[in-house]
C-alpha positions, 0 to 999 in steps of 0.5 A: 937488177940489184933489187931483185938480187936483194929480194932473192937473197932475203927469200933464201935466208928466210927459207933457210931460217924457217923451222917447224916452231916458226911455222906453228907460231905463224899458223897459230897467230893466223888462226887466233886473228881469224877467230878474233875477227869473226868474233868482233864482227859477230858482236858488232853486227848483233849489237847495232840497232835494227834501224841503224841503216834507216833514215829515221835512225837518231844517234844517241849522244851521252850528254851526261858524261864529262867532256873529257870522257866523251872526247877520249871515247870519240878518239878511241872509237875512231882509232879502233874503227880505222884499224878495223877498216885497214884489217878488213882491206887486208882480209879481202885478200887473206882469210877472214871476214873482210867486208863485214870488218870494213862495215864494222869499222865504218860504223864505229867511226864518226866521219861525215858522208859515211852513211851512203857507203855503209848502206852500199856495203850492207845492201849487198845481197850476200852481206845483208842476208848473212847479217840478218841470218846471224841476227836471227840466230841471236833473236835480234830483228833483221836490219831495216833498210830504206 
């Protein structure tokens, strides 16, 4: 019962401290993050090769780069991918492109066994048609699915 009382007190204090400035700041942050997430998803879905989800796709590895650069890129890419997956799960329940963001995060990450999950996400009819429509707007070929 004390937990409920504490939550209730916090809500009362929050409501009393709410100002138009804070509302505007929160709304601005929400709009900016929605626009940024849509932008990242658009760029990501346009940049992936058309045969990325095909079984014949072979990933290119930059062997000409120094080991430390490849390792740093691997870590940064996986951290960004993880953050995109977390953001995508949040966007499932809030405004934003949840499933495409999760897909983009998975594409970025280098984890074993991700290909079947990626294929399962992209093969959803609404997702695949939306991605292929988006790619068509930018004169990119549709995704090849096996």
